[in-house]
C-alpha positions as CSV (number, residue, x, y, z in Angstrom):
1,X,19.9,18.1,2.8
2,X,20.4,20.7,0.1
3,X,20.2,18.2,-2.7
4,X,17.2,16.3,-1.2
5,X,14.6,17.1,-4.2
6,X,17.2,16.9,-7.1
7,X,16.0,15.1,-10.0
8,X,13.4,13.7,-7.7
9,X,10.6,14.2,-10.1
10,X,12.3,12.6,-12.9
11,X,13.7,9.8,-11.3
12,X,9.8,8.9,-9.8
13,X,8.2,9.6,-12.7
14,X,10.7,7.3,-14.6
15,X,9.5,4.4,-12.9
16,X,6.7,3.5,-15.4
17,X,9.6,3.6,-18.0
18,X,12.1,1.8,-16.0
19,X,9.3,-0.9,-15.1
20,X,9.4,-1.8,-18.9
21,X,13.2,-2.1,-19.4
22,X,15.0,-4.3,-21.7
23,X,14.1,-8.0,-21.2
24,X,16.8,-10.4,-19.6
25,X,19.1,-7.6,-18.8
26,X,20.5,-8.4,-15.3
27,X,22.9,-5.8,-13.8
28,X,25.1,-6.3,-11.1
29,X,23.4,-5.6,-7.5
30,X,26.6,-5.6,-5.3
31,X,27.7,-2.3,-4.0
32,X,31.2,-2.0,-4.0
33,X,33.1,-1.2,-0.4
34,X,30.0,-2.1,1.3
35,X,30.8,-5.9,2.4
36,X,29.1,-7.3,5.1
37,X,31.2,-8.5,8.1
38,X,31.9,-12.0,7.7
39,X,30.7,-12.0,3.9
40,X,28.8,-15.3,3.1
41,X,30.8,-17.4,5.6
42,X,28.6,-19.5,7.9
43,X,31.2,-19.2,11.0
44,X,30.4,-15.5,10.8
45,X,26.8,-15.4,10.1
46,X,25.2,-11.8,9.7
47,X,22.3,-10.9,11.9
48,X,20.2,-7.7,11.6
49,X,18.0,-7.3,14.6
50,X,15.0,-5.1,15.1
51,X,11.9,-4.6,17.1
52,X,8.0,-4.8,15.9
53,X,4.9,-3.7,17.6
54,X,2.0,-4.6,15.3
55,X,1.7,-8.6,14.9
56,X,0.5,-9.5,11.0
57,X,-2.8,-10.9,10.9
58,X,-2.3,-13.3,8.2
59,X,0.6,-14.3,5.9
60,X,-1.9,-15.6,3.2
61,X,-0.4,-13.6,0.6
62,X,-3.0,-14.5,-2.0
63,X,-6.0,-12.8,0.3
64,X,-3.9,-10.0,1.8
65,X,-3.1,-6.6,0.6
66,X,-1.7,-4.8,3.3
67,X,1.9,-4.1,3.9
68,X,2.2,-4.9,7.0
69,X,1.1,-8.6,6.4
70,X,3.3,-8.8,3.3
71,X,6.5,-7.7,5.0
72,X,7.0,-11.6,5.2
73,X,5.7,-12.9,2.1
74,X,7.8,-10.3,0.5
75,X,11.2,-11.7,1.7
76,X,10.3,-15.8,1.3
77,X,8.4,-15.5,-1.9
78,X,9.8,-14.6,-5.3
79,X,8.1,-12.9,-8.0
80,X,8.3,-13.2,-12.1
81,X,10.5,-9.9,-12.0
82,X,11.9,-8.0,-9.4
83,X,13.6,-4.5,-9.2
84,X,17.0,-3.7,-8.8
85,X,18.0,-0.8,-6.5
86,X,17.8,1.6,-9.4
87,X,14.0,0.6,-10.1
88,X,15.1,-1.3,-13.1
89,X,13.2,-4.4,-13.9
90,X,15.4,-7.5,-13.6
91,X,14.7,-11.3,-14.1
92,X,13.6,-13.2,-11.4
93,X,11.5,-16.3,-11.1
94,X,11.1,-15.6,-15.0
95,X,14.3,-15.7,-16.6
96,X,12.8,-13.5,-19.9
97,X,9.5,-12.3,-21.2
98,X,8.0,-10.6,-23.8
99,X,4.6,-8.9,-25.1
100,X,3.1,-8.8,-28.3
101,X,2.5,-5.5,-30.1
102,X,-0.1,-4.0,-28.4
103,X,0.7,-5.2,-24.8
104,X,-2.2,-7.1,-24.7
105,X,-0.5,-10.8,-24.2
106,X,2.4,-11.5,-22.2
107,X,4.6,-14.5,-22.0
108,X,7.0,-15.4,-19.2
109,X,9.6,-18.1,-19.5
110,X,10.1,-19.5,-15.8
111,X,13.8,-19.9,-14.2
112,X,14.5,-23.7,-14.6
113,X,15.3,-25.8,-11.2
114,X,13.9,-23.1,-8.6
115,X,12.7,-25.2,-5.7
116,X,9.8,-24.7,-2.9
117,X,11.3,-25.4,0.3
118,X,9.6,-25.7,4.0
119,X,11.0,-23.8,6.7
120,X,13.8,-25.9,7.6
121,X,15.0,-25.8,4.2
122,X,14.0,-29.4,2.6
123,X,13.1,-29.4,-1.0
124,X,9.3,-30.0,-1.5
125,X,8.6,-29.1,-5.2
126,X,10.1,-27.7,-8.3
127,X,8.7,-23.9,-9.1
128,X,6.3,-24.4,-12.3
129,X,4.3,-22.2,-14.7
130,X,1.3,-23.9,-13.2
131,X,2.1,-22.2,-9.8
132,X,0.7,-18.9,-11.2
133,X,-2.4,-20.5,-12.5
134,X,-3.0,-22.1,-9.4
135,X,-2.8,-18.6,-7.4
136,X,-5.0,-17.2,-9.8
137,X,-7.7,-19.8,-9.4
138,X,-7.4,-19.3,-5.8
139,X,-7.4,-15.3,-5.9
140,X,-10.1,-15.2,-8.4
141,X,-12.6,-17.4,-6.4
142,X,-14.9,-15.3,-4.2
143,X,-15.1,-17.9,-1.6
144,X,-11.4,-17.3,-0.5
145,X,-12.2,-13.8,0.3
146,X,-9.2,-12.1,-1.4
147,X,-8.7,-8.5,-2.0
148,X,-6.3,-9.2,-4.7
149,X,-8.7,-9.7,-7.7
150,X,-9.0,-6.0,-8.2
151,X,-5.6,-6.2,-9.6
152,X,-6.6,-8.7,-12.2
153,X,-9.7,-6.7,-12.9
154,X,-7.2,-3.5,-13.4
155,X,-5.0,-5.5,-15.7
156,X,-8.2,-6.8,-17.6
157,X,-7.0,-10.1,-17.7
158,X,-9.4,-12.0,-20.1
159,X,-12.2,-13.4,-17.8
160,X,-10.9,-12.6,-14.7
161,X,-13.6,-10.5,-13.3
162,X,-16.4,-12.6,-14.9
163,X,-14.8,-15.6,-13.2
164,X,-14.8,-13.5,-9.9
165,X,-18.5,-12.5,-10.4
166,X,-19.8,-16.1,-11.2
167,X,-18.2,-17.4,-7.7
168,X,-19.4,-14.5,-6.1
169,X,-22.8,-15.0,-7.6
170,X,-22.6,-19.2,-6.6
171,X,-21.6,-18.0,-3.0
172,X,-24.9,-15.8,-2.7
173,X,-27.1,-18.7,-3.7
174,X,-25.8,-20.8,-0.8
175,X,-28.0,-18.7,1.7
176,X,-30.5,-17.4,-1.1
177,X,-34.1,-17.8,-0.3
178,X,-37.0,-18.0,-2.7
179,X,-38.9,-15.0,-3.4
180,X,-40.3,-13.1,-6.4
181,X,-38.9,-10.1,-8.6
182,X,-40.5,-6.5,-9.3
183,X,-42.7,-8.4,-11.8
184,X,-43.7,-11.1,-9.9
185,X,-41.7,-13.8,-11.1
186,X,-39.9,-16.4,-8.9
187,X,-36.4,-15.4,-8.0
188,X,-33.7,-15.9,-5.5
189,X,-33.3,-13.5,-3.0
190,X,-30.0,-12.3,-0.7
191,X,-29.9,-11.9,2.9
192,X,-31.2,-8.5,2.2
193,X,-34.3,-9.2,0.5
194,X,-32.6,-8.1,-2.9
195,X,-33.0,-9.9,-6.1
196,X,-29.7,-12.0,-6.9
197,X,-29.1,-11.3,-10.5
198,X,-28.1,-14.2,-12.5
199,X,-24.5,-14.6,-13.7
200,X,-23.6,-16.6,-17.0
201,X,-21.3,-19.8,-16.3
202,X,-17.7,-18.9,-16.2
203,X,-14.9,-21.6,-16.1
204,X,-11.9,-21.2,-14.2
205,X,-9.9,-22.6,-17.2
206,X,-11.3,-19.6,-19.2
207,X,-9.1,-17.1,-17.4
208,X,-6.3,-15.8,-19.3
209,X,-3.5,-17.2,-17.4
210,X,-2.3,-20.5,-19.1
211,X,0.9,-22.8,-18.4
212,X,1.4,-23.7,-21.8
213,X,3.9,-25.9,-20.5
214,X,6.0,-26.4,-17.3
215,X,8.4,-23.4,-17.7
216,X,5.8,-20.9,-20.1
217,X,3.4,-18.7,-18.7
218,X,0.7,-16.6,-20.9
219,X,-1.2,-13.9,-19.9
220,X,-4.1,-12.7,-21.9
221,X,-5.6,-9.3,-21.6
222,X,-9.0,-8.0,-23.1
223,X,-7.0,-4.5,-23.8
224,X,-3.6,-3.1,-23.9
225,X,-1.8,-2.8,-20.7
226,X,1.8,-1.3,-21.0
227,X,2.0,-1.1,-17.7
228,X,1.3,-4.7,-16.8
229,X,5.1,-5.6,-15.6
230,X,4.9,-3.4,-12.7
231,X,2.1,-5.2,-11.5
232,X,4.1,-8.3,-10.9
233,X,5.6,-7.4,-7.6
234,X,2.8,-7.7,-5.7
235,X,0.8,-10.2,-3.8
236,X,-1.8,-10.3,-6.5
237,X,0.7,-12.1,-9.0
238,X,2.7,-14.2,-6.4
239,X,2.9,-17.8,-6.9
240,X,1.7,-20.7,-5.0
241,X,2.0,-24.5,-5.0
242,X,-1.5,-25.6,-6.0
243,X,-1.0,-29.2,-3.9
244,X,0.4,-27.5,-0.9
245,X,-2.3,-24.8,-0.7
246,X,-4.8,-27.5,-0.8
247,X,-3.5,-29.6,1.6
248,X,-3.2,-26.7,3.8
249,X,-6.7,-25.4,3.5
250,X,-7.7,-22.6,5.5
251,X,-4.3,-23.1,7.4
252,X,-2.5,-21.5,4.4
253,X,-0.3,-18.7,5.8
254,X,-1.2,-19.0,9.5
255,X,2.3,-19.8,10.7
256,X,5.5,-20.9,9.1
257,X,4.5,-24.6,8.6
258,X,1.6,-23.6,6.2
259,X,3.9,-21.8,3.9
260,X,6.3,-22.7,1.2
261,X,9.4,-20.7,0.3
262,X,11.2,-19.9,-2.9
263,X,12.5,-16.6,-2.0
264,X,16.1,-15.1,-0.3
265,X,14.5,-16.1,3.1
266,X,12.8,-18.8,4.8
267,X,10.4,-18.0,7.9
268,X,12.5,-20.3,10.1
269,X,10.8,-19.1,13.4
270,X,7.3,-17.7,13.9
271,X,6.0,-16.8,17.1
272,X,3.2,-14.3,17.3
273,X,3.9,-11.4,19.9
274,X,7.0,-13.1,20.7
275,X,9.5,-12.6,17.3
276,X,9.8,-13.7,13.6
277,X,13.2,-15.0,12.1
278,X,13.9,-14.9,8.7
279,X,17.1,-17.0,7.9
280,X,18.4,-17.1,4.3
281,X,17.2,-19.8,1.9
282,X,20.5,-22.2,1.3
283,X,18.6,-23.1,-2.0
284,X,17.9,-19.8,-3.5
285,X,18.7,-19.4,-7.1
286,X,20.1,-16.2,-6.5
287,X,21.7,-16.7,-3.0
288,X,25.1,-14.9,-3.5
289,X,23.0,-11.6,-3.4
290,X,21.8,-12.2,-0.1
291,X,24.3,-10.7,2.3
292,X,22.4,-10.6,5.8
293,X,22.0,-14.4,6.8
294,X,19.4,-13.5,9.6
295,X,16.4,-11.1,10.2
296,X,15.5,-11.4,13.6
297,X,12.4,-9.1,14.5
298,X,11.3,-9.1,18.3
299,X,8.1,-8.1,19.5
300,X,7.8,-5.3,21.8
301,X,4.3,-3.4,22.2
302,X,6.3,-0.3,23.3
303,X,8.9,-0.6,20.3
304,X,8.7,2.9,19.4
305,X,9.5,4.6,22.6
306,X,12.2,1.6,23.5
307,X,14.2,0.9,20.3
308,X,16.3,3.9,20.6
309,X,17.6,3.1,23.8
310,X,18.0,-0.3,22.8
311,X,20.1,0.6,19.7
312,X,22.4,2.8,21.7
313,X,22.8,-0.3,24.3
314,X,23.8,-2.5,20.9
315,X,20.5,-4.4,21.5
316,X,19.2,-3.8,18.1
317,X,20.5,-2.5,14.7
318,X,17.7,-0.3,13.8
319,X,15.3,2.4,15.9
320,X,13.2,4.9,14.6
321,X,13.7,8.3,16.5
322,X,10.6,10.3,17.3
323,X,10.4,13.9,16.5
324,X,10.6,15.0,20.4
325,X,13.6,13.6,20.7
326,X,15.4,14.2,17.5
327,X,17.2,17.5,18.1
328,X,18.8,16.3,21.3
329,X,19.8,13.0,19.6
330,X,21.3,14.6,16.8
331,X,23.5,16.8,19.2
332,X,24.9,13.8,20.8
333,X,25.1,11.4,17.7
334,X,25.4,13.6,14.5
335,X,27.2,10.9,12.7
336,X,24.9,7.9,13.4
337,X,21.3,9.1,12.5
338,X,19.8,9.3,8.9
339,X,16.6,10.1,7.3
340,X,14.6,8.2,5.2
341,X,15.0,8.2,1.3
342,X,12.2,9.6,-0.8
343,X,9.2,7.8,-0.6
344,X,5.8,7.9,-2.7
345,X,4.6,4.5,-2.4
346,X,2.2,5.5,0.5
347,X,-0.3,8.3,0.6
348,X,-2.2,9.3,3.4
349,X,-5.1,11.1,3.8
350,X,-7.7,12.1,6.2
351,X,-11.0,10.4,5.3
352,X,-15.0,10.8,6.4
353,X,-16.7,7.9,7.6
354,X,-20.1,7.9,5.9
355,X,-21.2,4.6,7.4
356,X,-20.7,5.1,11.2
357,X,-20.4,2.0,13.3
358,X,-19.2,3.6,16.4
359,X,-20.9,3.6,20.1
360,X,-24.3,5.9,20.6
361,X,-22.4,8.2,23.2
362,X,-20.4,9.3,19.9
363,X,-23.6,10.5,18.4
364,X,-23.3,8.3,15.1
365,X,-26.8,9.8,13.6
366,X,-25.8,13.1,14.3
367,X,-22.5,12.1,12.7
368,X,-24.5,10.9,9.6
369,X,-26.1,14.3,9.1
370,X,-22.8,16.4,9.6
371,X,-20.6,13.9,7.4
372,X,-23.2,14.1,4.3
373,X,-23.2,18.2,4.6
374,X,-20.7,19.3,2.0
375,X,-19.9,22.5,4.0
376,X,-19.4,20.7,7.1
377,X,-16.7,18.8,5.4
378,X,-15.1,21.6,3.7
379,X,-14.9,23.7,7.0
380,X,-12.8,20.8,8.2
381,X,-10.8,20.6,4.9
382,X,-9.9,24.3,5.2
383,X,-9.4,24.1,9.1
384,X,-6.7,21.2,9.1
385,X,-3.2,23.0,9.3
386,X,-1.0,19.8,8.0
387,X,1.8,21.6,8.5
388,X,1.1,21.9,12.4
389,X,0.1,18.6,12.6
390,X,3.1,16.9,10.7
391,X,5.6,18.8,13.3
392,X,5.4,15.4,14.9
393,X,7.3,13.7,12.2
394,X,9.7,16.2,11.2
395,X,10.4,19.0,13.6
396,X,13.1,20.5,11.4
397,X,11.2,20.6,8.0
398,X,7.3,19.7,8.6
399,X,6.5,21.5,5.3
400,X,8.5,19.2,3.2
401,X,6.3,16.2,3.9
402,X,3.1,17.7,3.1
403,X,1.3,16.0,0.1
404,X,-1.6,17.7,-1.8
405,X,-3.3,15.2,-3.6
406,X,-4.1,11.7,-3.0
407,X,-2.2,10.5,-5.9
408,X,1.3,12.0,-5.1
409,X,3.2,14.3,-6.9
410,X,6.0,12.8,-8.7
411,X,4.2,9.1,-8.8
412,X,3.2,9.2,-12.4
413,X,3.5,11.1,-15.5
414,X,2.6,11.6,-19.3
415,X,3.5,14.6,-21.0
416,X,3.4,16.5,-17.5
417,X,3.0,15.1,-13.6
418,X,-0.1,13.5,-13.0
419,X,-0.8,16.1,-10.4
420,X,-1.2,18.9,-12.9
421,X,-3.9,17.0,-14.8
422,X,-7.8,17.5,-14.6
423,X,-7.8,20.4,-12.4
424,X,-5.6,18.9,-9.6
425,X,-2.9,21.9,-10.3
426,X,-4.9,24.3,-7.8
427,X,-4.1,21.4,-4.9
428,X,-0.7,20.9,-6.3
429,X,0.5,24.5,-6.2
430,X,-1.5,25.5,-3.1
431,X,-2.5,24.7,0.3
432,X,-5.9,24.0,1.6
433,X,-5.3,25.4,5.2
434,X,-7.6,28.8,5.1
435,X,-8.9,29.6,8.6
436,X,-11.1,32.4,7.0
437,X,-12.4,30.0,4.5
438,X,-12.8,27.4,7.0
439,X,-15.1,29.8,9.3
440,X,-17.3,30.9,6.1
441,X,-18.0,27.1,5.6
442,X,-18.5,26.7,9.2
443,X,-21.6,29.5,9.3
444,X,-22.8,27.7,6.1
445,X,-23.1,24.2,7.6
446,X,-24.2,25.5,10.9
447,X,-27.4,27.0,9.1
448,X,-27.9,24.2,7.0
449,X,-27.4,21.4,9.7
450,X,-29.6,23.1,12.3
451,X,-32.4,23.1,9.7
452,X,-32.0,19.3,9.1
453,X,-32.3,18.8,12.9
454,X,-28.3,18.3,13.7
455,X,-27.0,19.3,17.4
456,X,-23.7,21.2,18.0
457,X,-21.3,20.8,18.8
458,X,-20.7,17.8,16.1
459,X,-18.6,15.1,17.7
460,X,-15.8,14.3,15.8
461,X,-14.3,10.9,16.7
462,X,-10.9,10.3,15.7
463,X,-8.9,7.0,16.0
464,X,-5.5,6.1,16.0
465,X,-3.1,2.8,16.1
466,X,-1.2,3.3,19.6
467,X,1.6,1.3,18.1
468,X,2.3,3.7,15.2
469,X,5.1,6.0,16.1
470,X,4.0,9.5,16.5
471,X,0.3,8.9,15.3
472,X,-1.1,9.6,18.9
473,X,0.7,13.2,19.1
474,X,-0.3,13.9,15.4
475,X,-4.0,13.4,16.5
476,X,-3.8,15.6,19.7
477,X,-2.5,18.3,17.5
478,X,-5.1,18.0,15.3
479,X,-7.8,17.9,17.8
480,X,-6.4,21.3,19.3
481,X,-5.9,23.0,16.0
482,X,-9.1,22.1,14.5
483,X,-11.3,23.0,17.8
484,X,-9.1,26.4,18.2
485,X,-10.0,27.5,14.5
486,X,-13.7,26.2,14.2
487,X,-14.8,26.6,17.9
488,X,-16.1,24.7,20.6
489,X,-20.0,25.7,19.7
490,X,-19.3,24.1,16.4
491,X,-17.0,20.6,16.7
492,X,-16.0,18.6,19.7
493,X,-12.8,16.7,18.6
494,X,-12.5,13.1,20.2
495,X,-9.5,11.2,20.0
496,X,-9.3,7.6,21.0
497,X,-6.8,4.8,20.4
498,X,-7.7,1.7,18.8
499,X,-6.4,-1.6,19.9
500,X,-2.5,-2.6,19.7
501,X,-3.5,-5.3,17.3
502,X,-5.7,-5.8,14.5
503,X,-6.5,-2.1,14.2
504,X,-7.6,-2.4,10.7
505,X,-10.1,-4.9,11.0
506,X,-11.3,-3.5,14.4
507,X,-11.7,0.1,13.5
508,X,-11.2,1.0,9.6
509,X,-12.8,-1.9,8.1
510,X,-15.5,-1.7,10.9
511,X,-16.4,1.8,10.4
512,X,-15.6,2.7,14.1
513,X,-14.5,6.3,13.6
514,X,-15.7,9.4,12.2
515,X,-12.4,11.2,11.0
516,X,-9.1,9.2,10.2
517,X,-6.0,9.3,8.7
518,X,-6.1,6.2,6.4
519,X,-3.5,5.3,3.6
520,X,-2.8,3.5,0.4
521,X,0.0,1.7,-1.2
522,X,0.4,1.6,-5.0
523,X,0.4,-1.8,-6.4
524,X,1.6,-0.7,-10.0
525,X,2.9,2.3,-11.8
526,X,-0.3,4.1,-13.3
527,X,-2.5,6.8,-12.5
528,X,-5.3,4.7,-11.2
529,X,-3.3,2.9,-8.6
530,X,-4.3,5.4,-5.7
531,X,-7.6,6.5,-6.6
532,X,-9.6,3.5,-7.8
533,X,-9.5,0.7,-5.1
534,X,-9.9,2.7,-1.8
535,X,-12.9,4.5,-3.0
536,X,-14.7,2.1,-5.1
537,X,-18.4,0.5,-4.0
538,X,-17.7,-2.1,-1.4
539,X,-14.5,-0.7,0.0
540,X,-13.6,-0.7,3.3
541,X,-12.3,3.1,3.3
542,X,-14.7,5.7,4.2
543,X,-17.9,3.8,2.9
544,X,-18.8,7.0,0.6
545,X,-21.2,4.3,-1.3
546,X,-23.4,3.7,1.8
547,X,-24.4,6.9,2.0
548,X,-28.0,7.8,1.3
549,X,-27.7,11.7,1.0
550,X,-28.8,12.4,-2.7
551,X,-26.1,15.1,-3.1
552,X,-23.4,12.9,-2.0
553,X,-24.2,10.1,-4.3
554,X,-24.6,12.4,-7.1
555,X,-21.0,13.4,-6.3
556,X,-19.9,9.8,-5.9
557,X,-21.5,8.7,-8.9
558,X,-19.8,11.5,-11.0
559,X,-16.6,10.3,-9.4
560,X,-17.5,6.6,-10.5
561,X,-18.3,7.5,-14.0
562,X,-15.1,9.2,-14.6
563,X,-13.4,6.4,-13.3
564,X,-14.8,3.9,-15.5
565,X,-14.1,6.0,-18.6
566,X,-10.5,6.5,-17.6
567,X,-10.2,2.6,-17.4
568,X,-11.2,2.1,-20.8
569,X,-8.7,4.3,-22.3
570,X,-5.6,2.1,-22.7
571,X,-4.2,3.5,-25.9
572,X,-3.8,7.7,-25.1
573,X,-2.2,8.2,-21.8
574,X,-2.9,12.1,-22.0
575,X,-6.9,11.4,-22.3
576,X,-6.5,8.3,-19.5
577,X,-4.6,10.4,-17.3
578,X,-6.8,13.6,-17.5
579,X,-9.8,11.4,-16.5
580,X,-8.5,10.1,-13.7
581,X,-7.2,13.3,-12.3
582,X,-10.8,15.1,-13.0
583,X,-12.0,11.6,-11.0
584,X,-9.8,12.7,-8.1
585,X,-10.7,16.2,-8.3
586,X,-14.2,15.3,-7.3
587,X,-13.1,13.7,-4.2
588,X,-11.1,16.8,-3.4
589,X,-13.3,19.5,-4.4
590,X,-16.3,17.9,-2.4
591,X,-14.1,17.4,0.7
592,X,-14.4,13.4,0.7
593,X,-10.6,13.3,1.2
594,X,-8.0,15.3,2.8
595,X,-4.3,14.7,1.6
596,X,-1.7,15.1,4.2
597,X,1.6,13.3,3.5
598,X,3.2,10.6,1.5
599,X,5.6,8.0,3.6
600,X,6.7,10.0,6.1
601,X,10.5,10.9,6.4
602,X,11.5,9.4,9.1
603,X,14.8,9.8,11.1
604,X,16.8,6.5,12.7
605,X,19.3,5.0,13.9
606,X,20.1,2.4,11.1
607,X,23.1,-0.3,10.2
608,X,21.4,-0.3,6.5
609,X,22.4,1.7,3.1
610,X,18.8,2.4,2.1
611,X,20.1,2.8,-1.5
612,X,21.5,-0.8,-1.5
613,X,18.3,-2.6,-1.3
614,X,15.6,-3.1,-3.9
615,X,13.6,0.1,-5.1
616,X,10.6,1.2,-6.7
617,X,7.6,3.3,-6.0
618,X,5.1,0.7,-6.0
619,X,4.2,-2.7,-4.8
620,X,6.8,-4.3,-1.9
621,X,10.2,-3.9,-3.5
622,X,11.1,-1.5,-0.9
623,X,10.2,-4.1,1.8
624,X,13.1,-6.6,0.8
625,X,16.3,-7.5,2.4
626,X,17.8,-8.8,-0.7
627,X,21.0,-7.1,-1.6
628,X,21.3,-5.2,1.5
629,X,24.4,-5.2,3.9
630,X,24.9,-4.7,7.5
631,X,26.9,-1.8,8.1
632,X,29.4,-1.3,10.8
633,X,27.8,1.5,12.0
634,X,24.6,3.4,11.6
635,X,24.9,6.0,8.8
636,X,24.7,9.3,9.5
637,X,23.5,12.3,7.4
638,X,26.7,13.5,5.8
639,X,27.1,9.6,4.6
640,X,23.4,9.2,3.5
641,X,23.6,12.4,1.5
642,X,26.7,11.4,-0.2
643,X,25.3,7.8,-0.9
644,X,21.9,9.3,-2.2
645,X,23.7,11.7,-4.3
646,X,25.9,8.9,-5.9
647,X,22.3,6.9,-6.5
648,X,21.1,9.8,-8.4
649,X,24.0,10.0,-10.6
650,X,24.0,5.9,-11.2
651,X,20.1,6.2,-11.6
652,X,20.4,8.5,-14.3
653,X,22.8,6.3,-16.1
654,X,20.6,3.1,-15.8
655,X,17.7,5.2,-16.8
656,X,19.6,6.2,-20.0
657,X,20.6,2.6,-20.6
658,X,17.3,0.8,-20.0
């Protein structure tokens, strides 16, 4: 493990540069000496078997924005570009591309002859430039309730935001009632009795995405966006066949029959809570780079506990190892267990919920008083021993997992790492755990809250997804540690499991928690990727915008103003990063979020070499199986370290050549 952090900051920070690699360059993805058993011979098809415990909520990639829901679409629908195993942008459905001098107009030349096929592999249509236009019309229509309009807004695609606002306005009018405004003039009112502000008409044809012919796609932006290319390996910019989408209607993405495929695999079998089977797409334009013929995912609600046994019995090819079993299994199988590669594509933080919608027994009204008190929040911030909590994921070196900022260290940089701008350095180079300081904030909070009529102990309602490995154990450690530090006279931490399926919709989005670990994955390579969408007005993360407390709203408005300013800075990277960092510092300084870790370093049995697959610290490149081989046996730590060192050296060369 001694080389673990070698060049990591440089490599991940270089992702933005790599995403802008020279157009048209296509590297050889094949890794020598790693040929899969049987190769591409149909007589010896290669199958990769794994378990899963959380069922997808939808495969409609035009509306969903969660990684779990995008695992299948990422492997069955290609994007304009893709990233090779070093994180360098390569042609995919676009053979080449170019931008104008200030990166405000991007032109993509679509690969000819690529086919949309159904789950049997039968050809349905050709992939054309209009497929991205049709996807945009759908995503940016408020009637379709897509979360992906945000990406178009961030990219400042001409009229994307305006069209979405206009369709949202029309949608409100459908249920509007007649009334009057504050001046007594006739007005339309929404369901809350608020005046609906008129929005100027915008035609979908005015959106800045055009198919100038069958194979030429042009995006026009209102401002320069040098990181636009990095946004394209995400659901917001995936294509769809418009005729098929119209035919499916609301059923699009609900099963294997209501999807079309133009990627490495087709979803040949989809049985919820039974199995998901991805089969190699025989019509795929780049099929020679697809080495695993079948991905077989079998549902098992107890996957996190059973997969290790099933791997040792030869029934699956992958098994994540829980921390409590790691030492004993390492002793018995030292040459078959490896850790996961460094990954900053996900950031995790504990969030306070400002709009509690949980049962009366957990005292939501008392919680509202507590959560709007800054001293209460900061007492929790400084009482949380994150290293202690992270032992459940890595008993060997839990401190290596800790992340001190919402935007991970080494994710983005200008003249220095983003995590050192705007006052974030005190977090990046520090540790918020401080028991003495936590008790100081406790005393202040108790005095202030008692004056407001709050009662003690405050019930802190903590929820977790039971299908996520080790999360329950983490919550138990957090409960014990917070109560021991702050005292049972102050808080009563109540830990409770959520449902096995639909956890996000039932718990986080419904606001049925008080304090909970949440996460966000970066969609593109920019400082805005982590701190805008989860905290914006209308977000289902923490619901700060719903707070009626003047002090909370004042700090939140300060954050919003800084974000709005930063988004408009497109020609000065230093100023942009400084302003975004100041906005993030508002969230941390006032205890709205408690960063804890990035994508956890997991240990597993796995017959995949993680350095063969596509890579990027944003988007869903890391979820794709294209380019990976099935190994004869699981990779051990020595083999992993050697592969990692080789990857670092080769990636340095790839960076220099791009």
